[in-house]
All heavy atoms as TSV, in Angstrom:
chain	resi	resn	atom	element	x	y	z
A	1	MET	N	N	221.091	-51.561	52.419
A	1	MET	CA	C	220.346	-50.608	53.211
A	1	MET	C	C	219.246	-51.361	53.950
A	1	MET	O	O	218.686	-52.320	53.450
A	1	MET	CB	C	219.746	-49.531	52.300
A	1	MET	CG	C	218.877	-48.552	53.034
A	1	MET	SD	S	218.255	-47.219	51.999
A	1	MET	CE	C	219.659	-46.133	52.090
A	2	TRP	N	N	218.928	-50.899	55.127
A	2	TRP	CA	C	217.878	-51.498	55.946
A	2	TRP	C	C	216.588	-50.696	55.788
A	2	TRP	O	O	216.622	-49.490	55.596
A	2	TRP	CB	C	218.306	-51.515	57.415
A	2	TRP	CG	C	219.572	-52.275	57.614
A	2	TRP	CD1	C	220.828	-51.757	57.647
A	2	TRP	CD2	C	219.716	-53.685	57.742
A	2	TRP	NE1	N	221.738	-52.764	57.802
A	2	TRP	CE2	C	221.087	-53.955	57.871
A	2	TRP	CE3	C	218.822	-54.750	57.774
A	2	TRP	CZ2	C	221.580	-55.247	58.021
A	2	TRP	CZ3	C	219.328	-56.028	57.928
A	2	TRP	CH2	C	220.683	-56.262	58.050
A	3	LEU	N	N	215.447	-51.358	55.889
A	3	LEU	CA	C	214.164	-50.677	55.738
A	3	LEU	C	C	214.004	-49.566	56.771
A	3	LEU	O	O	213.426	-48.530	56.483
A	3	LEU	CB	C	213.011	-51.660	55.850
A	3	LEU	CG	C	212.856	-52.648	54.687
A	3	LEU	CD1	C	211.663	-53.551	54.930
A	3	LEU	CD2	C	212.712	-51.922	53.362
A	4	ARG	N	N	214.538	-49.742	57.975
A	4	ARG	CA	C	214.401	-48.718	59.020
A	4	ARG	C	C	215.124	-47.422	58.661
A	4	ARG	O	O	214.868	-46.383	59.246
A	4	ARG	CB	C	214.895	-49.251	60.360
A	4	ARG	CG	C	216.370	-49.551	60.387
A	4	ARG	CD	C	216.829	-50.045	61.755
A	4	ARG	NE	N	218.126	-50.669	61.657
A	4	ARG	CZ	C	218.348	-51.968	61.583
A	4	ARG	NH1	N	217.332	-52.796	61.605
A	4	ARG	NH2	N	219.560	-52.445	61.484
A	5	ASP	N	N	216.039	-47.464	57.684
A	5	ASP	CA	C	216.794	-46.281	57.271
A	5	ASP	C	C	216.067	-45.455	56.209
A	5	ASP	O	O	216.517	-44.373	55.860
A	5	ASP	CB	C	218.162	-46.687	56.730
A	5	ASP	CG	C	219.017	-47.350	57.806
A	5	ASP	OD1	O	218.872	-46.995	58.989
A	5	ASP	OD2	O	219.825	-48.225	57.452
A	6	ILE	N	N	214.960	-45.942	55.683
A	6	ILE	CA	C	214.200	-45.254	54.637
A	6	ILE	C	C	213.068	-44.468	55.302
A	6	ILE	O	O	212.366	-45.001	56.157
A	6	ILE	CB	C	213.631	-46.265	53.624
A	6	ILE	CG1	C	214.758	-47.096	53.024
A	6	ILE	CG2	C	212.841	-45.551	52.528
A	6	ILE	CD1	C	214.281	-48.301	52.245
A	7	LYS	N	N	212.904	-43.230	54.927
A	7	LYS	CA	C	211.880	-42.367	55.539
A	7	LYS	C	C	211.044	-41.663	54.469
A	7	LYS	O	O	211.548	-41.305	53.414
A	7	LYS	CB	C	212.539	-41.289	56.414
A	7	LYS	CG	C	213.477	-41.824	57.469
A	7	LYS	CD	C	212.725	-42.483	58.585
A	7	LYS	CE	C	213.706	-42.893	59.677
A	7	LYS	NZ	N	213.462	-44.150	60.252
A	8	ASN	N	N	209.763	-41.438	54.775
A	8	ASN	CA	C	208.865	-40.587	53.982
A	8	ASN	C	C	208.710	-40.962	52.517
A	8	ASN	O	O	208.698	-40.094	51.653
A	8	ASN	CB	C	209.306	-39.124	54.056
A	8	ASN	CG	C	208.797	-38.445	55.295
A	8	ASN	OD1	O	207.811	-38.865	55.880
A	8	ASN	ND2	N	209.474	-37.407	55.695
A	9	TYR	N	N	208.556	-42.223	52.206
A	9	TYR	CA	C	208.329	-42.647	50.824
A	9	TYR	C	C	207.157	-43.603	50.765
A	9	TYR	O	O	206.928	-44.387	51.690
A	9	TYR	CB	C	209.551	-43.382	50.244
A	9	TYR	CG	C	210.673	-42.467	49.854
A	9	TYR	CD1	C	211.748	-42.269	50.705
A	9	TYR	CD2	C	210.653	-41.800	48.638
A	9	TYR	CE1	C	212.790	-41.429	50.350
A	9	TYR	CE2	C	211.696	-40.958	48.275
A	9	TYR	CZ	C	212.754	-40.781	49.134
A	9	TYR	OH	O	213.774	-39.942	48.784
A	10	GLU	N	N	206.424	-43.536	49.668
A	10	GLU	CA	C	205.450	-44.576	49.353
A	10	GLU	C	C	206.266	-45.730	48.768
A	10	GLU	O	O	207.121	-45.514	47.909
A	10	GLU	CB	C	204.421	-44.083	48.338
A	10	GLU	CG	C	203.471	-43.049	48.891
A	10	GLU	CD	C	202.577	-43.601	49.995
A	10	GLU	OE1	O	202.046	-44.718	49.864
A	10	GLU	OE2	O	202.412	-42.877	50.998
A	11	VAL	N	N	206.024	-46.928	49.235
A	11	VAL	CA	C	206.834	-48.072	48.815
A	11	VAL	C	C	205.968	-49.271	48.470
A	11	VAL	O	O	204.818	-49.372	48.901
A	11	VAL	CB	C	207.840	-48.497	49.925
A	11	VAL	CG1	C	208.836	-47.399	50.220
A	11	VAL	CG2	C	207.137	-48.938	51.184
A	12	GLU	N	N	206.545	-50.149	47.684
A	12	GLU	CA	C	206.038	-51.498	47.486
A	12	GLU	C	C	207.201	-52.398	47.849
A	12	GLU	O	O	208.304	-52.227	47.326
A	12	GLU	CB	C	205.623	-51.743	46.039
A	12	GLU	CG	C	204.371	-51.019	45.637
A	12	GLU	CD	C	203.951	-51.324	44.211
A	12	GLU	OE1	O	204.638	-52.094	43.514
A	12	GLU	OE2	O	202.929	-50.750	43.794
A	13	ILE	N	N	206.972	-53.345	48.744
A	13	ILE	CA	C	208.035	-54.236	49.199
A	13	ILE	C	C	207.689	-55.655	48.775
A	13	ILE	O	O	206.594	-56.148	49.058
A	13	ILE	CB	C	208.214	-54.150	50.731
A	13	ILE	CG1	C	208.566	-52.711	51.120
A	13	ILE	CG2	C	209.292	-55.126	51.194
A	13	ILE	CD1	C	208.637	-52.471	52.607
A	14	TYR	N	N	208.645	-56.281	48.112
A	14	TYR	CA	C	208.477	-57.642	47.605
A	14	TYR	C	C	209.483	-58.573	48.256
A	14	TYR	O	O	210.624	-58.186	48.518
A	14	TYR	CB	C	208.716	-57.676	46.090
A	14	TYR	CG	C	207.673	-56.924	45.313
A	14	TYR	CD1	C	207.774	-55.562	45.096
A	14	TYR	CD2	C	206.572	-57.594	44.790
A	14	TYR	CE1	C	206.806	-54.865	44.384
A	14	TYR	CE2	C	205.599	-56.915	44.072
A	14	TYR	CZ	C	205.723	-55.559	43.875
A	14	TYR	OH	O	204.769	-54.875	43.166
A	15	LYS	N	N	209.058	-59.786	48.515
A	15	LYS	CA	C	209.961	-60.839	48.987
A	15	LYS	C	C	209.663	-62.073	48.157
A	15	LYS	O	O	208.508	-62.506	48.072
A	15	LYS	CB	C	209.741	-61.123	50.467
A	15	LYS	CG	C	210.769	-62.076	51.032
A	15	LYS	CD	C	210.743	-62.100	52.537
A	15	LYS	CE	C	211.911	-62.946	53.014
A	15	LYS	NZ	N	212.039	-62.895	54.454
A	16	ASN	N	N	210.695	-62.597	47.502
A	16	ASN	CA	C	210.558	-63.750	46.609
A	16	ASN	C	C	209.514	-63.497	45.523
A	16	ASN	O	O	208.725	-64.371	45.189
A	16	ASN	CB	C	210.214	-65.017	47.395
A	16	ASN	CG	C	211.285	-65.375	48.394
A	16	ASN	OD1	O	212.470	-65.183	48.140
A	16	ASN	ND2	N	210.881	-65.872	49.536
A	17	GLY	N	N	209.480	-62.260	45.021
A	17	GLY	CA	C	208.570	-61.902	43.947
A	17	GLY	C	C	207.137	-61.634	44.379
A	17	GLY	O	O	206.290	-61.298	43.563
A	18	GLU	N	N	206.834	-61.771	45.664
A	18	GLU	CA	C	205.483	-61.585	46.182
A	18	GLU	C	C	205.397	-60.265	46.942
A	18	GLU	O	O	206.238	-59.968	47.793
A	18	GLU	CB	C	205.132	-62.738	47.118
A	18	GLU	CG	C	203.737	-62.656	47.684
A	18	GLU	CD	C	203.427	-63.837	48.597
A	18	GLU	OE1	O	203.953	-64.929	48.361
A	18	GLU	OE2	O	202.665	-63.634	49.541
A	19	LEU	N	N	204.369	-59.468	46.642
A	19	LEU	CA	C	204.149	-58.202	47.338
A	19	LEU	C	C	203.777	-58.485	48.789
A	19	LEU	O	O	202.804	-59.188	49.060
A	19	LEU	CB	C	203.029	-57.404	46.655
A	19	LEU	CG	C	202.677	-56.063	47.279
A	19	LEU	CD1	C	203.843	-55.087	47.148
A	19	LEU	CD2	C	201.429	-55.495	46.636
A	20	ILE	N	N	204.575	-57.940	49.731
A	20	ILE	CA	C	204.273	-58.165	51.147
A	20	ILE	C	C	203.863	-56.880	51.868
A	20	ILE	O	O	203.350	-56.944	52.981
A	20	ILE	CB	C	205.446	-58.847	51.891
A	20	ILE	CG1	C	206.705	-57.995	51.860
A	20	ILE	CG2	C	205.698	-60.244	51.329
A	20	ILE	CD1	C	207.807	-58.503	52.780
A	21	TYR	N	N	204.088	-55.715	51.238
A	21	TYR	CA	C	203.665	-54.448	51.851
A	21	TYR	C	C	203.576	-53.380	50.778
A	21	TYR	O	O	204.445	-53.292	49.910
A	21	TYR	CB	C	204.652	-53.996	52.930
A	21	TYR	CG	C	204.257	-52.696	53.588
A	21	TYR	CD1	C	203.320	-52.677	54.609
A	21	TYR	CD2	C	204.795	-51.485	53.165
A	21	TYR	CE1	C	202.927	-51.487	55.198
A	21	TYR	CE2	C	204.404	-50.301	53.739
A	21	TYR	CZ	C	203.475	-50.299	54.763
A	21	TYR	OH	O	203.093	-49.118	55.336
A	22	SER	N	N	202.552	-52.558	50.871
A	22	SER	CA	C	202.397	-51.407	49.995
A	22	SER	C	C	201.821	-50.279	50.831
A	22	SER	O	O	200.830	-50.465	51.533
A	22	SER	CB	C	201.453	-51.742	48.839
A	22	SER	OG	O	201.299	-50.611	48.000
A	23	GLY	N	N	202.476	-49.123	50.812
A	23	GLY	CA	C	202.008	-47.977	51.580
A	23	GLY	C	C	203.167	-47.087	51.952
A	23	GLY	O	O	204.272	-47.206	51.412
A	24	ASN	N	N	202.939	-46.203	52.920
A	24	ASN	CA	C	203.993	-45.309	53.364
A	24	ASN	C	C	204.966	-46.064	54.252
A	24	ASN	O	O	204.556	-46.802	55.149
A	24	ASN	CB	C	203.393	-44.118	54.122
A	24	ASN	CG	C	204.419	-43.045	54.366
A	24	ASN	OD1	O	205.360	-43.239	55.128
A	24	ASN	ND2	N	204.254	-41.911	53.705
A	25	ILE	N	N	206.246	-45.893	54.003
A	25	ILE	CA	C	207.280	-46.603	54.763
A	25	ILE	C	C	207.209	-46.262	56.246
A	25	ILE	O	O	207.557	-47.083	57.093
A	25	ILE	CB	C	208.693	-46.307	54.176
A	25	ILE	CG1	C	209.757	-47.255	54.743
A	25	ILE	CG2	C	209.093	-44.870	54.430
A	25	ILE	CD1	C	209.719	-48.623	54.211
A	26	ASP	N	N	206.720	-45.060	56.589
A	26	ASP	CA	C	206.626	-44.677	57.999
A	26	ASP	C	C	205.562	-45.481	58.747
A	26	ASP	O	O	205.586	-45.549	59.977
A	26	ASP	CB	C	206.326	-43.185	58.117
A	26	ASP	CG	C	207.468	-42.330	57.583
A	26	ASP	OD1	O	208.634	-42.780	57.622
A	26	ASP	OD2	O	207.197	-41.204	57.118
A	27	ASP	N	N	204.644	-46.116	58.033
A	27	ASP	CA	C	203.596	-46.942	58.640
A	27	ASP	C	C	203.960	-48.428	58.632
A	27	ASP	O	O	203.128	-49.266	58.999
A	27	ASP	CB	C	202.272	-46.738	57.899
A	27	ASP	CG	C	201.784	-45.299	57.990
A	27	ASP	OD1	O	202.062	-44.638	59.012
A	27	ASP	OD2	O	201.148	-44.835	57.033
A	28	LEU	N	N	205.176	-48.742	58.232
A	28	LEU	CA	C	205.629	-50.130	58.160
A	28	LEU	C	C	205.587	-50.778	59.545
A	28	LEU	O	O	206.017	-50.159	60.522
A	28	LEU	CB	C	207.075	-50.159	57.629
A	28	LEU	CG	C	207.679	-51.501	57.307
A	28	LEU	CD1	C	207.007	-52.116	56.084
A	28	LEU	CD2	C	209.171	-51.350	57.045
A	29	PRO	N	N	205.052	-51.995	59.664
A	29	PRO	CA	C	205.042	-52.675	60.959
A	29	PRO	C	C	206.460	-52.806	61.523
A	29	PRO	O	O	207.419	-53.044	60.784
A	29	PRO	CB	C	204.459	-54.053	60.642
A	29	PRO	CG	C	203.677	-53.859	59.388
A	29	PRO	CD	C	204.418	-52.795	58.620
A	30	GLU	N	N	206.580	-52.640	62.812
A	30	GLU	CA	C	207.877	-52.647	63.496
A	30	GLU	C	C	208.685	-53.917	63.195
A	30	GLU	O	O	209.901	-53.856	63.011
A	30	GLU	CB	C	207.663	-52.499	65.003
A	30	GLU	CG	C	208.890	-52.112	65.768
A	30	GLU	CD	C	209.432	-50.739	65.406
A	30	GLU	OE1	O	208.670	-49.805	65.158
A	30	GLU	OE2	O	210.679	-50.614	65.375
A	31	GLU	N	N	208.030	-55.065	63.108
A	31	GLU	CA	C	208.742	-56.324	62.882
A	31	GLU	C	C	209.365	-56.409	61.485
A	31	GLU	O	O	210.235	-57.236	61.241
A	31	GLU	CB	C	207.849	-57.545	63.136
A	31	GLU	CG	C	206.676	-57.675	62.205
A	31	GLU	CD	C	205.410	-56.971	62.698
A	31	GLU	OE1	O	205.454	-56.274	63.711
A	31	GLU	OE2	O	204.381	-57.131	62.029
A	32	MET	N	N	208.945	-55.547	60.560
A	32	MET	CA	C	209.509	-55.569	59.204
A	32	MET	C	C	210.683	-54.602	59.044
A	32	MET	O	O	211.418	-54.679	58.072
A	32	MET	CB	C	208.428	-55.215	58.179
A	32	MET	CG	C	207.358	-56.275	58.044
A	32	MET	SD	S	206.121	-55.837	56.815
A	32	MET	CE	C	207.078	-55.913	55.311
A	33	LYS	N	N	210.894	-53.703	59.979
A	33	LYS	CA	C	211.917	-52.673	59.840
A	33	LYS	C	C	213.344	-53.223	59.864
A	33	LYS	O	O	214.270	-52.553	59.462
A	33	LYS	CB	C	211.744	-51.598	60.903
A	33	LYS	CG	C	210.482	-50.791	60.668
A	33	LYS	CD	C	210.327	-49.668	61.637
A	33	LYS	CE	C	209.032	-48.913	61.314
A	33	LYS	NZ	N	208.846	-47.764	62.162
A	34	GLY	N	N	213.530	-54.444	60.303
A	34	GLY	CA	C	214.850	-55.051	60.351
A	34	GLY	C	C	215.262	-55.753	59.072
A	34	GLY	O	O	216.356	-56.292	58.987
A	35	TYR	N	N	214.404	-55.752	58.050
A	35	TYR	CA	C	214.737	-56.398	56.785
A	35	TYR	C	C	215.770	-55.586	56.014
A	35	TYR	O	O	215.762	-54.358	56.041
A	35	TYR	CB	C	213.505	-56.564	55.899
A	35	TYR	CG	C	212.527	-57.616	56.356
A	35	TYR	CD1	C	211.164	-57.367	56.305
A	35	TYR	CD2	C	212.949	-58.855	56.803
A	35	TYR	CE1	C	210.243	-58.331	56.702
A	35	TYR	CE2	C	212.038	-59.825	57.199
A	35	TYR	CZ	C	210.693	-59.554	57.144
A	35	TYR	OH	O	209.792	-60.499	57.534
A	36	GLU	N	N	216.633	-56.288	55.311
A	36	GLU	CA	C	217.639	-55.655	54.462
A	36	GLU	C	C	217.152	-55.660	53.016
A	36	GLU	O	O	216.560	-56.633	52.558
A	36	GLU	CB	C	218.954	-56.424	54.561
A	36	GLU	CG	C	220.088	-55.782	53.810
A	36	GLU	CD	C	221.407	-56.503	53.998
A	36	GLU	OE1	O	221.429	-57.583	54.608
A	36	GLU	OE2	O	222.415	-55.980	53.522
A	37	THR	N	N	217.411	-54.564	52.302
A	37	THR	CA	C	216.992	-54.483	50.907
A	37	THR	C	C	217.992	-55.177	49.998
A	37	THR	O	O	219.192	-55.178	50.270
A	37	THR	CB	C	216.822	-53.028	50.455
A	37	THR	OG1	O	218.066	-52.364	50.534
A	37	THR	CG2	C	215.800	-52.304	51.310
A	38	LYS	N	N	217.490	-55.758	48.944
A	38	LYS	CA	C	218.326	-56.355	47.897
A	38	LYS	C	C	218.441	-55.368	46.741
A	38	LYS	O	O	219.534	-55.086	46.273
A	38	LYS	CB	C	217.697	-57.668	47.427
A	38	LYS	CG	C	218.434	-58.368	46.319
A	38	LYS	CD	C	217.712	-59.665	45.971
A	38	LYS	CE	C	218.364	-60.409	44.837
A	38	LYS	NZ	N	217.599	-61.620	44.497
A	39	THR	N	N	217.303	-54.847	46.290
A	39	THR	CA	C	217.281	-53.843	45.224
A	39	THR	C	C	216.260	-52.771	45.582
A	39	THR	O	O	215.319	-53.017	46.333
A	39	THR	CB	C	216.884	-54.445	43.862
A	39	THR	OG1	O	215.554	-54.946	43.942
A	39	THR	CG2	C	217.829	-55.542	43.421
A	40	MET	N	N	216.485	-51.579	45.015
A	40	MET	CA	C	215.535	-50.478	45.174
A	40	MET	C	C	215.460	-49.748	43.849
A	40	MET	O	O	216.480	-49.410	43.266
A	40	MET	CB	C	215.996	-49.512	46.265
A	40	MET	CG	C	215.964	-50.099	47.646
A	40	MET	SD	S	216.618	-49.031	48.935
A	40	MET	CE	C	215.828	-47.478	48.622
A	41	ASP	N	N	214.241	-49.513	43.353
A	41	ASP	CA	C	214.013	-48.789	42.108
A	41	ASP	C	C	212.936	-47.747	42.341
A	41	ASP	O	O	211.978	-47.999	43.073
A	41	ASP	CB	C	213.547	-49.737	41.001
A	41	ASP	CG	C	214.610	-50.737	40.618
A	41	ASP	OD1	O	215.741	-50.315	40.322
A	41	ASP	OD2	O	214.295	-51.943	40.622
A	42	LEU	N	N	213.066	-46.615	41.707
A	42	LEU	CA	C	212.059	-45.568	41.779
A	42	LEU	C	C	211.155	-45.675	40.560
A	42	LEU	O	O	211.631	-45.644	39.426
A	42	LEU	CB	C	212.737	-44.196	41.822
A	42	LEU	CG	C	211.834	-42.998	42.037
A	42	LEU	CD1	C	211.108	-43.135	43.368
A	42	LEU	CD2	C	212.655	-41.729	42.023
A	43	ALA	N	N	209.848	-45.850	40.791
A	43	ALA	CA	C	208.887	-45.998	39.692
A	43	ALA	C	C	207.584	-45.312	40.062
A	43	ALA	O	O	206.981	-45.642	41.080
A	43	ALA	CB	C	208.641	-47.472	39.406
A	44	HIS	N	N	207.167	-44.351	39.264
A	44	HIS	CA	C	205.883	-43.672	39.461
A	44	HIS	C	C	205.729	-43.142	40.883
A	44	HIS	O	O	204.719	-43.382	41.541
A	44	HIS	CB	C	204.725	-44.596	39.117
A	44	HIS	CG	C	204.790	-45.133	37.741
A	44	HIS	ND1	N	204.529	-44.363	36.634
A	44	HIS	CD2	C	205.123	-46.363	37.272
A	44	HIS	CE1	C	204.680	-45.105	35.555
A	44	HIS	NE2	N	205.052	-46.316	35.907
A	45	LYS	N	N	206.758	-42.454	41.368
A	45	LYS	CA	C	206.764	-41.818	42.692
A	45	LYS	C	C	206.688	-42.818	43.838
A	45	LYS	O	O	206.300	-42.495	44.936
A	45	LYS	CB	C	205.652	-40.789	42.812
A	45	LYS	CG	C	205.791	-39.653	41.838
A	45	LYS	CD	C	204.716	-38.631	42.059
A	45	LYS	CE	C	204.852	-37.519	41.025
A	45	LYS	NZ	N	203.836	-36.494	41.201
A	46	LYS	N	N	207.023	-44.075	43.569
A	46	LYS	CA	C	207.084	-45.106	44.601
A	46	LYS	C	C	208.458	-45.752	44.538
A	46	LYS	O	O	209.030	-45.905	43.467
A	46	LYS	CB	C	206.049	-46.203	44.385
A	46	LYS	CG	C	204.694	-45.882	44.856
A	46	LYS	CD	C	203.833	-47.120	44.844
A	46	LYS	CE	C	202.458	-46.791	45.369
A	46	LYS	NZ	N	201.580	-47.935	45.347
A	47	VAL	N	N	208.958	-46.155	45.686
A	47	VAL	CA	C	210.193	-46.916	45.729
A	47	VAL	C	C	209.800	-48.386	45.736
A	47	VAL	O	O	209.041	-48.830	46.601
A	47	VAL	CB	C	211.027	-46.569	46.985
A	47	VAL	CG1	C	212.275	-47.403	47.041
A	47	VAL	CG2	C	211.367	-45.092	47.015
A	48	ILE	N	N	210.291	-49.124	44.756
A	48	ILE	CA	C	210.016	-50.562	44.652
A	48	ILE	C	C	211.217	-51.280	45.255
A	48	ILE	O	O	212.350	-51.113	44.811
A	48	ILE	CB	C	209.828	-50.988	43.186
A	48	ILE	CG1	C	208.814	-50.084	42.475
A	48	ILE	CG2	C	209.452	-52.463	43.103
A	48	ILE	CD1	C	207.438	-50.073	43.082
A	49	ILE	N	N	210.973	-52.089	46.295
A	49	ILE	CA	C	212.037	-52.730	47.066
A	49	ILE	C	C	211.893	-54.247	46.976
A	49	ILE	O	O	210.812	-54.779	47.170
A	49	ILE	CB	C	211.970	-52.297	48.543
A	49	ILE	CG1	C	212.150	-50.781	48.648
A	49	ILE	CG2	C	213.011	-53.041	49.376
A	49	ILE	CD1	C	211.831	-50.229	50.023
A	50	GLU	N	N	213.002	-54.911	46.715
A	50	GLU	CA	C	213.070	-56.371	46.780
A	50	GLU	C	C	213.953	-56.697	47.980
A	50	GLU	O	O	215.042	-56.142	48.135
A	50	GLU	CB	C	213.668	-56.956	45.501
A	50	GLU	CG	C	213.856	-58.452	45.531
A	50	GLU	CD	C	212.559	-59.251	45.466
A	50	GLU	OE1	O	211.586	-58.778	44.871
A	50	GLU	OE2	O	212.529	-60.358	46.034
A	51	LEU	N	N	213.462	-57.591	48.862
A	51	LEU	CA	C	214.220	-57.957	50.056
A	51	LEU	C	C	215.197	-59.077	49.770
A	51	LEU	O	O	215.018	-59.859	48.839
A	51	LEU	CB	C	213.256	-58.385	51.169
A	51	LEU	CG	C	212.272	-57.314	51.620
A	51	LEU	CD1	C	211.344	-57.899	52.679
A	51	LEU	CD2	C	212.989	-56.092	52.166
A	52	VAL	N	N	216.198	-59.153	50.614
A	52	VAL	CA	C	217.219	-60.202	50.535
A	52	VAL	C	C	216.572	-61.526	50.831
A	52	VAL	O	O	215.705	-61.661	51.635
A	52	VAL	CB	C	218.361	-59.928	51.547
A	52	VAL	CG1	C	219.344	-61.083	51.575
A	52	VAL	CG2	C	219.043	-58.640	51.225
């Protein structure tokens, strides 16, 4: 799944184990919307995403 396909969720996005974004997915910077997800988990009303 691509980040641009996710709507209306609070997220934490990690790349190589490092947090690179935390907040509402709708406020994600445009240059990050083309990233592909590796894993997605729901935890405490947030979607935790690890990028490829």
